[in-house]
N, C-alpha and C positions, 0 to 999 in steps of 0.2 A: 605513411598511412597504409593500412591494409583493410580488407573488407570488414573485419570485426570492428576496428576503430571507426571506420566510416559509419557503420550502423549505429554505434553507440553515440557518436557525436552529432548525428542528425536527429536524435530523439526530440520530439515535441509531444506534449500532452494533447491528445485529440479528444474533443468533446462533442464533435458533430460527425455523424457517420452516414454513409449511403445505406440503402435498404438491402444491399447484397448480404445474404446470410453467410455465416461462418461455414466453411467446408468441414465436415466431420473429421476427415483425415488431418486437416490442419489443427483442429482442436486437440486431437490425440497426440499429434507430433509435438505441439507446444507444451502440453502437460508432461509428456515424456521427457522433453528437454528440461522442464522444471525439475523433474526428479533427479537429473544429473547434477544439480547444484550440490555444493558442499553441505554435509549434514554432520552435526557433532556426534562423534562415536557411532555413526550409522544409525541413529535413533529414528530418523525420518518422521519427525514430530509435526506433521502438517497434513492437511487435506484441502481439497478444492471442491466446492459445491457449485455446480452449474445450475442456474435458475432459468428455466424456460417458461414457466407459467406466467402468463400476462397478468393474472390476478395478483400473484405474489410480487411481481415486479412493481406493479402500481402501488401496492402496500408499502414496498420498500422505498419508493419515491418519497412518500410522505415521511417515512422514518429517517430518511437521509437528508431531510431539510429541503425537500422540493426539487431534488436533482432529477429532472425529467430524463436525462440521458440514461439513467438506470433502467427505465422502461423502453427507451427508444433504441439503445444500442443493440446491434444484432446478437451480441453475446454479453452475458453478465455472470460473473463468478464471485463467490464469497470465499476469501482466503482465511483459513483457520489454523491456529496451532492445535495440534491433535495429540493429546496424551491418553486418549481413551484406549488405544491399542495396548499401551504399556500397563495401564491399570487392569485391563481384562486379563492380560497375561499373568500379572502378579496375583490377581484374585484366583485365577484357575490353579495356580501353583501354591496357593495358600501363603503367599508372601506379602509383606507390606510394600506400599508404594509411597515414596517420599515426594510430596506435592509442594515443597517449599519453593522460594523465589527462583532458585537456580533452575528447577524443572520448568517453571513458567517461562523464564528467559530463553532457555534452550528451544522451547516450542515457538516462541515469537521470532527468534533469529532464524531458525530452520524454515519457518513458513515464509518469512520475508525473502530469504535467499531463493527459495523455490519459486515464489511469485515473480521475482525479477527475472530469473532465467526464463520462465514461462512467457512473460510479457515481451522480452527481447526476441524470443523465438517467434511470437506473433508478428513483431515488427519485421523480422527477416522474411516473413511470408507475405509482406505487403499490407498488414493490418496496422491500425493505430490503437492506442489504449490510454485509459485514464484511471488512476487509482481513486477509490471512493472512501476517504476517511470518515465521511459523514455517516457511514454504517454504524459508527460508535455513538452517534448523537442520542439515540434512544435504544440502546443495545438490549435491555431486557425484553422490550417489545419485538425487536428484530429477531432475537433468539427464539421467541415463541413462534413467530411466523415461520422460521426455518426449522423448528422442532429439533433443536440441538441437544444432544445428551450431555450428561456430566462428563467433564474432562475435555470438552471441545471448546476452544476459545476463538470466536469470530474476531478478526482483526481489522479487515478492510475489504472493500469490494473492488472489482476490476471490470470496467467496461471495455469491450473489444469490438472493432468493426473496421471496415474499409473507410479511410479518412474522407470526409467531405469538407475539409478545410486545410489550409496550409499556413499555420501560424508562424510568425517570425521567431527567431531564436531568443529565448529568455536568458538574460545574463546570469552568470554565476560569479562568485567571488574569484578574484585572480588566483591563479594556481599557487603562487607563493604565499597566499593568505590562508591556504588550507594544508599545504605541505610544509611541515616544520622540520628543522634539523635538531635532533637530540632532545629538545625541550619546547614547551609551550612559550610563545612570545610574551613580552611584557604588555601591560594594558595600553600603553601609548601606541604601540604598533597595531594592536587590535582596533583601537579607535580610529587610527588612520585608514585601516582597511574598511571600516564601516563607512567612513566619509566617501571613500572612492566608490564603494558599492552603491551608495545612495545616488551618486551621479550617474553610474551606469544604468541603474534601474529607472531613474527619471528619464533618461534618453530613450530607453526601451518603450516606456508608456507614451512618450511624446510621439514616437514613430507609429504607435498604434492609434493615436488620436484620443487617448484616455487621460483624464486628470486624476491622479492618485497621490495620496500622501507619500512622503519619503519612505523608503524601505524600513529604516530604523523606527520611524513613527508607527508604521503598521505593526512591527514586531512588538513595540512597547504596548500598543493597544491589545494585541493578541494575547500577550502573557500577563496583562494587568489584572484580569478577572478570571477566576477559576472557571473552567468549562468541563463538561462531562464528568462531573464529580461523582456520578454513580458507578464509574468503571471499577473502582476498587471493590465495592460490595458485590457488583455483578460477577467479576472474575473469581472472587472468593466463593460465591455461590456455585460457580461452575467447577470448583475444586482446586483453585490455586490458593496456596497458603500465603504467598507474598512476604514471608518473613525469612 
């Protein structure tokens, strides 16, 4: 193990924070580290919006499904895929901009790589973080609150602060159940992996003192009913073709 692997392996999602504010130099260092992430063909199709306004944060608590940490965390950021720069450059040059699915995917991937680098940089500085996918719950309303222009795609939020909790390690699938040689395994092997993971997750919740359905049961419920069905129309309205 080296320092980087130690940092990566000790990650826990942090949802409770002390009142200690983020140091400005730490914010800038973390964002700069995010910018060093890989970016497809150097397009840098991302941006990060720091939300300081208490009023805006409280509004976003409601729009993210009542996640109070959005307001309580010392730092809250909105991670976006950003194609606006490319569109403006093309417009100024009198050229067309191809907004189809590949352009959208490039922005999503670029923004996600940026965010993970940024988040890990914060962890290396002694902060904890939690991604907020609930930003997509009522995205048209959140977009209006954030006053986002055409070509900018909000993807998720990021809470950051000094940890005020020390959660136990959440299990992951066994390494050999995600690292495959040459080809994807047969269904029988995948089902065996699901059963083993069910047992590991059940043990994790038992240690926490929580009663939870089995992991596979929760996944079945999670994907049984469509959620956030507005996302396609929202992102199309923001300029993504998705074809």
